[in-house]
N, C-alpha and C positions, 0 to 999 in steps of 0.2 A: 597726354599732358599729365606730370606727376604733381601730386597734391599733397603738399604738407600742412602740418599745425605747428605754430611758436607760440609758447605762452610766453615768450622773451617780453622785457620792456621793448617797445616801439623804435627806442633810439639805440638800441644794442643790436638790431637787426641788420645783418649784413645781407646786402641784396644789390642788383643793378636798381631798384627802383621800388620805394615804399609809396603806395598809393594811399591817400586820406580823403575821406569825405567832406566836404564842405559844405555847411546849410546855410540858409537864411533864416533865422529866428524873428525876423520884425515882422509885426502883425499891425496890420492898419486900424489906425483909429479914426473912424470918418469924422468924430466930433471935434477932433483935436486939430483945428486949421491952425493954430497958433505956430505950430512947430512948422519948421521950414524944412526939417530931416524926416517928416513922418512916412515917406516911400521910400528911403533910402535904406539898402539891406542891413540887417544886423548880422554880420557874417561872424559864422561860429564853425571852427575845426572840431571834429567828432574823436576827439581823445583827451583823455585826463591826463596823458603826457608833456610834461612842460618843455622838455627839450624839441618835440615836435611843432607845438605852438611856437616858440620862440624861431624856428628855422623860417615860419612862414609870416611872421610878425610885420614884415617890412612890406612886404607884396599887398597884405591885408589893410595894413595902414594907408596904403597908397591908392585905397580903391581898386585895385587890378582884379580883384578877387569878388565876386558877386554871389556866387553861392547858387547862380542858375543852372537849372539843369544841363549837364552833360559839357559845361565849361571845362576846359581844361588848363591849366598852369602849371608848368613843368620848371622846375628848378634843379639846378646841378650843384653838385657839392654843397648840400644843405650843411649848416653849420652845426656840430654838436650831434649829428647822427653819423652811423656806419654805413647807411645806403647813400649810394652813390648819387641817387637823383628822388626828388621828392615830388609827386604828382597830386596837384590838389584838384580833386573832381567833384565839381558842382552837384549836387542832390537836389536842388530844389528848396522848396519850404517845409521847413521843419513838421511844422503842424499836419502836415500831410503824409509824411516819409515813412513809407513803409517797405517790405521786405520785396514786393513785386519793384519797386524803384531800384532799392539796392541790387537786385538779381540784374537789372538793365546797367546800371553803373560798373557792375565786373564786365557786363560783356562788352561795355565801352572802354575800359581802362585795358583790357586784352589788345581791343582793336586798334588803340590810341598807341599801344607801345610796340607791337609787334611791327605796326609800319614803320616804326622807327627802328628796327633791326635788333631789339630787344628778344631775347630767348628765356629770361624768368624776372618774376617779381614778385614783391611781398603786398598784399591787401591788408590793411588796418581793419578790423570790424568795428563797426561804429557802436558806443557803448552805451547809448540811449535809446530809447523806444523799442526796441525787438530784444527778445530773449536771445542769448550768447548763441545758442544752435541754433535759432532760425537764421539770424545772421550769417553764420559759417555756411548753412545750407545754399542760402541764397547767392552767397560771393560763389562758391562752387560750381552751382548749375548754370550761372551766369556768365562764369568766365569760358565754359565748355562751350556753350552757345556763340560767344564771342571768336570763340580759334577756329571757327568752321568755314570754310572758304569754298566756294564750287568750281573754281577754276580748274577743274581736273585734266583737262586736256590739251590745254595752253602749251604750247612747245617753249615760250619762255616763262613759265611759270615761276613766280617768284618763291623762294623757300621761306616764306615769313609765317610761322607759328610760335607760340610760346610753349615752351618743354617742359617748364617747371612753377607751379603755382606756391606761395606759401600763406597761409592766411594766419594773421596775427590777431589773437584773441584773449580775453580773461575768461576763466570760469572753470568748471569740472572739465578736466583732461579726457576722461573715459565719454562721457557725453559729446563734447566737442569733436572727437575724433570720430564717434561713432557716426556725427552729423557729416563730417568730410566724407568719410567712406560712403555713406549712403548716397549722400549727392554727388559722387563720382561715379557710382553706379550709373544714377539717373542720367547723369550728364553725358556719359559715355552712350548711353542707350537712345540718348534724343539724337544723338549726333549719328549713329549707328542708321535709326530712322532718314534721318536726312540724307545719309549718304546713298541710301537706296532709291529715296524720291529724286535725287540730283542726277541718277544716271539716264542718258538716251535711250529710247525705246529698244534701239538696235542692240543695246546693251544690258538693256533690263527686259528680257522677253519673260513670260510666263514660267518658262523653265529654267530658267537665270535665277528669276525671284525663289521659286522653289529650293534651287540649288543653295542660295545665300540662307534662306530659312533653316534649313535643314544643316548646314554645316554650323550656322550659331547655334541650333538646339543641342549639338552635340558638344559643343564647347562649355554649354553652361549646364546641361543636364536635363534636358526637355526631352519629351518624346515626340517625335516628327513623324506624320505619315504623309505622304504626296501621292495625289491619284491623277490619273490622267482621263480620258476623252471616255473609257471603256466604263469606269467607275461611275463618271458623272450620267452615263446613261443608264446605267443599272441601277444607280439611286432614282432615275426618272427625275433628274433637275432638269426639267424642261426649260423653266425659265433661265437659268445660267448658261443652259447648250443654246438657246436660243441665239445669245449675244454671241458664244463661242465660235458658233457653224459658219461664220462670215469670215473668218481669219484663217490662214496657213498655218499660224503658229498654235501650237496645241495648247489647250488649257490646263491648269493644275489647279486640283483643290488642296489646299494646304491645312493639314490640322495638325494643331501644337499643343500638347498637353502637361500641365503642371500637377501633379499630383503628389505633393509631400508626404511623407509617411506619417500616421496617424491625424491628417485632417480628418473632419467629419464627410460623412457621405452627402450632405448637404449643409448648405447653399452649395449649388457649382455656379460659377461664371463663366457665361459665354461672352465671347470677344469676337466680332464678324466684322471683317474688314473688306472692301471695296477695293479689288487689284486689278483695275483697266491699266494694263502698263501701257495702252496708246488707244485715245479715243478719239476716231475721226469722225464720230457721230453716226456710222453707218450707211445705210441708204439715204437717212436723214442728214446727209453730210453738212458738218460745221463749214461756216466761210474759212477762208483761207488764213485769215490776218488773227494771228495768235496762236494757230493750232499747235505749233512747237511745243508750246506750254503742256500741251495733253500728254504729254510723258508723266505730268504729276498726276494725274486721275487714279492711280495706285495709291497715293499717298494714305489713305484711310487703312490698306492692308498693310502697307510698310510700318504705320504707326501700332497696330496691333502686334506686328512683328518684334519690333522695338520693346514695347511695352513687356511683352512676355520674356524677351531677354533681363531687362529690371525685374521682373517677379522672379524670375528663377535664382537670380544673385541675392535678392532682398529675403526671399524665403517665408513670405505671409503663410499663415496656416489654412489656406483654402485652396480648393481644387478649381482651377481654371482650364477652361478649352478655348483656342482661338482658331477660328476658321477662316480663311484667306479665299477667296474665290478670282483666281488670276486669269484673264483673258485678254485679248485685243478685241476691240470694237471696230471692225472693218468692212467697206463696201466689196461685194464680190457678187458673182453670180450664185453663191451658194448663202448669200447672207438674207436675215430676216427682213421682210417687205412690212411697211404701213400697211394696216389692215390685217395680218395674221392674226392668228390665235393660239396663243403656246399653255400649254398646260404645266403648271408649277408643280413640284416636289409635294405640295401639300393637297395637289388636287383641283386647287382653285384655277380657273380659265382666265385668261391676260388677252385682251385686245390690243395688240400693239398700234398705238397711235402716232408714236414717234420713235424711232430707233435712236436716237441720241439719248432717250430717257430710258439708259441701259442699266445704269448703277443700282437702280433700284430691283430690276429682274435679278439681278446677281444676288443681291442680297437677301430677296425675297426665298431664294434657296435656302442660304447661308444661315438666315433666322432659323428657319424649320428643321435644316439639317441639326442646328445648336440643342435645340428643343428634343430631337429626336434622341442626340447623345447625353440627355440627361440635365442639361443646362436648365437652372431653374430661376436665372436673373440675367439677362442679354444686354450687352451695349453694342451698338455697332456704329463704325465712323466710316464717311465717305466725302469725296469731295464730289456732293451728290448734285446741286443745282447752282445756277447763274442766280435764283431770285432770291439766294438768301444771300449774297452779295449785295443786288440792289436793296433789300432791305437792312443788313447790317455792315457793309462795308468791308472793310478788311481788318476792323477792330475787334469784333467779337464773333466767335462763331455758332452757328445755331442749336439749339437741343429742345428736342423734343423729349416728354416722357409721358407714358401713360400709367404710371405711378409717385404719387406725391410724394410717398415717404424713400423710394429709391431716387427721386431727383433731390430732393432735401439733402441726403447723404453726398449725393455726387456734388452738389452746391458746395458742401463744406469742403471737399477735397479741391475744388476750383481755387476755394480762397486760399487753400496752403499750397499749392502749386502755385498760384500768380497766373493763372491762365484767365481770359474772358470769354465768357458763353452768356448768351441771352435766351430764356425760354420763350418760346415760340408756342402757339396755342394748336390743340388739337381736338376743337369742338367736332361733335359728330355731325354737323349739319354739312362741314366739308367732304364728308364720305358722299355725300349727293353727287360731289362734280366728278368722281372717278367712277360712276356706275356705267356699266356698257350696256348697250343694246343686244349683243351678240354673245358677250362673253360675262362672267363676273364681274370683271374691273378691267378699266383700261388702264394703260402704264404710262399715261400723260392727262393731267385734269387742263393744261391750258395755260396759259401765262400768268393769270391773276392766282396770288397764292402759291404759286408753284413749289415754295418750299415745304408749305403745309400739306398741301396735295400728294407731294412727294411721300411725307413723313404718313401721311394718311396710308397711303399704298401699302410701306413698310409694316403699319400696325397691323393690318390684314393678317400678317404672316408670325408675328409676335402673339399675337391673338391676347389673352389674359396673362401671359408671360409680363412680371414686370420687366419693364425694357425702356432703354433710353436709345436716342438716335441723336447723333452730334453729324450736324453739316457744316463740313470745315472747308467746303468750296473758297470761300474769301480769304481765309486764314491758313492754309498750309504750304501757300508760297509768296515770301516778300516781294512786291513788286519793286522796291527800290532800296539803294543801302540805308541802313538805319546807324546810329551811333553804336548801337549794342549786337547788330545782328547783319549779316551780309545779305546782299539780294539771292533770291533763291529758297530752298524748302525749309521750312521754320520747325517741323516735328512738332506741330501743335496738338494737344491732346495728350501727348504722353504721359507727361507728370501728373496730369490729373487723373488719368486710368490708374497708374501706379498707386496714388495716394489714397484712390478709391478703394483699390483692390486691399491695401493692407486695413484701412479703417474697416470694411468690410468682414476682413478675418478678425479681427481685434475685437470686434462685437458680434462675432460669430452669426451675423446673416441677421 
């Protein structure tokens, strides 16, 4: 999708459709019982342009527009505007309106208009409550999210997409253009991640995932190394190999390096992603109901690949290494069994209680390997546990941290990126649950506190290195169509990882 910036007066913008945000500025006064209209919306069109306000005056006066979130009112041939259409898009309460809401509204605008066959439109950035650059960034990022659809293999797939977006804004042109350009990179990278996750497992094997990463790296100037089973065994990645050994598809160890000239030797940020391209559960096989969705079990790895794409193009002054551990988890005569003991790369012994708790096994070796490669700070991302879905649903991802300062910095990145994650505990008492009688630790602490005990397992391999764990099992796949996003892969965590990396570089660690 081509993205353009316009500083023109909104009435002068020639476009298939001009989108304007409408907010409800009413504030309830519980003590004002005498006013019969006390709960009536006070609709406000978020622009100072008189012509736009005039064009919408009749439908607002008639009560057809309330400002309710995602409400759409499409006007044809609006008077005094050069736009062919005017879309009034409800943004909810003005008091709570934020960049988070604006990002979703931009996605909703895309999905509304492309369903009507439009190929281009202009979006008027609201002029209140947000910095102009933040508004522009939210609009572009949200539009890219809304433009993605997962119906790749339908023979009657409709060619519905927005080819061009123009953001109409006021402010410093150079700063606004920078916001557009950066948001486009992030939006494209998020959709690149979603594209990887969306592919079925027969078309996204570990080998194919590595090939896609290698191709992307060549395009944006990253170093990329891809290793197979021999290297995995040479490195003594016994935890990783224990998962891979049951599949006929060869595993891949993908290492992406971003090493800008002039970057300090330290800190080095390590991004570790779980890349299980299909998860049957192994010998501890999953129920068949819903198993087809297990193609998304490589979403953490895909997120790290997409984040590295954005990082390479945005060029923060920080060394970053990404490690993606890609394999299938399959049941076969070669597969590991419950009760087996595996030796991780770090030398720790692991009793296998449940072969479906495989993600933490590959991440264990990935985290240790990242430390061996010189990473001083670690973040891993994985669709790791169903328990985090029980705890947080599909609204928040789970976040775990062994370092408060690193968590605080990441929390700031979350706010800027508009993504939702909730910090979960890592009290030492939980470690007792994963102790083994025969080995150092077990790979599953059972049902209760499952997301926490999985994180405690990973902490054993991060050790004292500042580390964050993102459990995205409930948020990496959108279970139903939303006004702003299609059902399917979400690309969760990419924007926050990119914001964190840029902030980390600016603050020099």
